[in-house]
N, C-alpha and C positions, 0 to 999 in steps of 0.2 A: 550374159555377164558384161558388166561395163567395164571395158579396157582402159578408159581414159582417167585423167587424174580429176574429173569432176563429178565423181560418184556422190550423191546425195541419198543418204539411207532413208528408205521409207519409214512411215510412222508405225507401220506394224510389218515385221520381216515375215516373209513367206519363201519356202525353199522352191521358187519356180524358175530358178536358172540353174544351168550347169556349173559347178563350182570348179571343175577341172582338177588336175593333178593326178598322181598315180592311185590314189585311194579314193578317188570321188565316187566310184561305184558301190563302196560300201558305206558311205557316210550318209547318215540320215538323222533328223533332229527329234526322234522319239525312240523309246526303248521298248523292249519285248520280243517275244519270238516272231519269227516270219514263217515258220514251217515246223512241222514235226519231225524230230530226228532224235532217235536212240542213241545214246553213247555206248561203245563198247565197255566191258569190264573184264578185267583180268584176274590173275590168281593172288595178287599181293593186296595187302591192306590198303596201300596207297596208290591211288588212281589219279595220274596227271593228264590234264588236257591243255594242251599248250602248243607252242611253235617257238622255233629258235631265233625269236627275237631278243634284243637285250633284256626285256622284262622276262622272257621265258627262260633264258639262259641262266638267271639269276638261281631259280629254283633248282634246276637239274644240276647245277654246280655245287649247290649245298647238298643235294641228295647223293651225289657221287663222292663228295667229301666225307659225308657221314659213313657211307659204305667203305671207304678206304679206311676209316678208323675202326672197321670190323663190327658196325653196327647193323646186324643183320635186319633189324626190324625197319630199317629205311629203305629195304628192297621196294621197288616200284614198277608200277606198268604206266608207260608214257605214249599217250595217243596224239597223233598231230590234229590240229585244229587249223584248216586253211582258212585264214581270215580274208584273203582275196576271194575265195569262193563263198563266204558268208556263212562258214560253219559256225561262227559264234553266235549266230542268230537262231540254231537250232533249238528245239524246245528243252532238250535234256540239258544243253549247255547253260541256257538262260536260267534254268532252275537252279544251278551251282552259282552261276554269276549273273545277277541281274543287270549289270553293267555292260555284259557282252564284250568283254576283254579277256585276252589270255595273260596270264595262266589262271587255271583254276584246277582245285584239289578236291577230292573227296577221300576222307579216311574213313575206312570201313572198320577199323578197330574198335569204333565206338557205335552204341546202339541208342538213337539212329546214327547213320553215318554223319559224320562232321564235314560241312562244307567250308570251303574256304576260297576267297577271291582277294585280289590286290596282292602283288608280288611281296611287298613288305610284310603284310600280315602272314603269309604263308611262311616267309623265312622265319619269322618269330615264332610262329606255332611249331615249327619243326626243330628249331633250335631248343626250345622249351620241353618239347617232347623227348628229345633225346639228349639233352643236357650237355649240348655241344656248341662251340662257336658263338656263344652269347654269354659274357661274363656274369657270374653271380653276385659278385661284389656290388653294392649298391652305385658307388662312384663310377666303376669301370662299365656296368650296365648302362648307365645314364650316358656315358660317352659313346658306346656303341649305338645306342638306340638315336642318339642325337644325330650321328653321321647317316644312319640308315634313313631316317625322315628327312634329313637334308637332300639326299639323293631322291627320294620320292617327290620331294617339293620342287626340285631342281631340274629333273629329267624333262618335264614337258616343256621347258624353254629350248632344251638341246633337241629333243626329237620332234616335238609338235610345232616348236618355232623355228630354230636355226635348220634342222633338217628338212623340214617342209618347204621353207622358202628357198633354201640354197640348192637343194637337190631334187625335191618334187613337183613344186608348183610350175603349173604350165608356162609361167613368164617368170623373169628375174626382175624383182622390184627392189631397188636401191634401199628405200626406207626400211621395210621389214628385214631385209638382209642385214643391214646395218644394225638395227636395233637388237636383234637376237645374236648377232655375232659379239656385240659388246657385252651382253650378258654371259654368254659362253665362255668368252676370254676371261671374264671375271671369275667363273666359277673354275675354271682350269688354273687359275692363279689361287684360289683358295685351296684347292687340293695341293698344288705345288708346294706352297708355304708350309701346309701342314705336314707334308712328307718330308720336308728339309731335315727334320729331326726326329722322324718316326719311320720304323721299318714298315709298318702298316698304318691304316687310318686311325686306330685307336692306341697304337703303340707297338709292343713287340709280337702282340698276339694276333693271329689272322682270324678274323671274325665275320659275321654275316654282313657286316658294314663293307667289308672290302668285296664280298660276293656280290653285293648290290650295286656298287659303283663301278666295278671293273667292267662289266659287259658294255655300259654306255661309254665311260670316260677312257677307260683302257682301250676300248674298240676305236674310240676316237683318235687317240695318239697312235694307235698301232695300225692306222688306215683301213680299217675294216668297216668303218662308219662313214658314209657320205663323200669319200674321196675328197676330203678337206683338209688333209694334213698340212699342205703348203699354204692355203689361203690362212688357216688359223696359226700358222707359224708352230706347230705342237712341238717341234724339236727344242724350242726354247724353255719347255717345262721340264727340266732335268730330272727333278726327283719324281715327278708324276711318271715320267718314262720309266725310270728305273723300277718303280713300283709295278707298273703295267707290264713290264717284260717278265718279272719274277712270278707274278700270278699267272701269266700266260703258260709258263714252264711248268706248272703243276699238273701232274697226270690226271687228277680228278677234274680240273678246268678243262683240259683237252677233251675229256670224255663228255663233260657236261654240255659244252658248247656245240657238240654234234647231235645231240638228242632233239628229236623233231625237227631237224635240218631237212628241208626239202628243195633248196636251191644251193647254188655254188658248185664246187668241183664235186663230181659224183662220188669220189672215194670218201667225202667228208658226210655224205648223206646218211642219216639213221632215222627214217619217218617215225618208227616205232621203237620202244626199249622196253624188254620184259625181263632180261638178265644180263649179267656182265658179258655173257659169250657173244651177245649181239654185237659188240664192238669189233669182234674178230672176224664178222663176215666181210 
């Protein structure tokens, strides 16, 4: 890897150098399975294969919120996919998600089972399946989906851009850090302005849009992502902070963020989840 400022891209790129960084060992320029590996299947119709990253937390928060409403059909088994060990490249996981990213979900209540990948698609599917947290009125539904897809399109700048160069890259480079910080600050301002006169992203109702945005941007202002609170001056986004704290206080959110967690304080670990009683262990 050329660390100078004089890098000239070759005519045809090839992965012949070590890219460095925290996730270098699992990055590759091709898709498909690298090994045969069967996935476990529990007793519930919904089988989730995931990890407690921001994208994984979105889905477990929704499932716990559905259960909190008394929707028993939302009971689920959650199995950990350790992305640092390459579990996402196992044959059964790739059969669910050809993109080899968490989360992935199988719904065995249909025949054949319905496969789902991409966190936003999973949120919409579950919200429609159980008629909750996604407005039915056309205008309100459009507003909710707009914020959901805003998050899906914006998060790569936050995680893959800012998070990578600020927290994970092997060296600190001013240009990419400045470039992605500029965009993340703009996104924080978008949220803060919207929340200035709204309790939640779409108004007074809590929706899957909030569940999608909170693990990323709530985590950022609450200092659970990248240790960048001071650098980004997150305290200046007053309305965003108010919203983030309110959602953090929800019991279902507190449960959802623990599911498939295999790092951090041991008392927060819950690698697998098969029933509500698992949280009491």
